[in-house]
C-alpha positions, -999 to +999 in steps of 0.1 A: +758-370+049+742-338+071+767-316+090+739-311+118+720-342+119+743-373+100+715-384+081+720-389+044+710-363+017+688-383-003+663-358-014+677-328-031+644-309-028+652-294+009+691-291+011+712-265+022+746-257+021+768-237+044+803-221+029+825-206+055+862-203+055+867-229+024+846-254+045+816-267+029+789-277+051+761-298+034+725-302+054+698-324+045+669-298+056+673-262+058+663-262+093+693-282+099+715-260+079+698-230+100+700-247+134+735-255+129+743-219+120+729-206+152+751-235+172+784-220+157+773-184+154+775-180+118+749-156+101+747-135+071+778-116+067+795-145+080+792-175+060+781-178+028+742-200+024+728-218-005+693-235-002+676-257-031+650-245-048+620-268-039+605-267-078+637-270-099+664-287-076+692-261-087+713-238-057+701-200-050+716-182-027+698-180+008+697-139+005+678-146-032+653-170-018+616-170-006+609-193+022+577-211+035+580-225+070+546-246+078+543-277+101+523-289+073+556-292+049+569-325+053+609-323+051+634-349+061+638-338+097+605-322+101+612-285+101+587-278+078+604-251+053+616-250+018+627-228-006+618-211-040+635-187-061+600-177-072+584-156-048+551-158-065+555-198-067+564-193-029+532-174-016+512-198-038+521-228-016+525-203+016+486-199+010+481-235+002+494-244+038+482-212+059+518-199+064+533-170+045+566-160+028+599-157+052+632-137+039+664-148+048+676-126+075+637-133+093+653-172+096+676-160+124+652-147+145+637-182+152+650-204+175+657-233+160+673-265+180+649-262+207+621-269+182+640-303+170+663-321+188+681-345+171 
């Protein structure tokens, strides 16, 4: 169950996880993970962030991922964000969705919660 929106995690392509103080927080949408992190004042250096590589559905560290954020990308809770291990693949998907590749630290400059109330 998603820690933020309480939905069942049904499609691992969009999943995220935060590990902090021996607690594991699972999310059905990377946007839920980021909204939760902001609500708890968690960021890089305060917790470990893991995201699912959209192509392979394998876990990668948030800091090592390339993110594509676009309203044209359909995700479980409508945040429109997916992650890739391969930067070239991320650029290809971003180009198709009229977006750009985002890096992990830049995601914390976006106000996630007001965009999508659950």
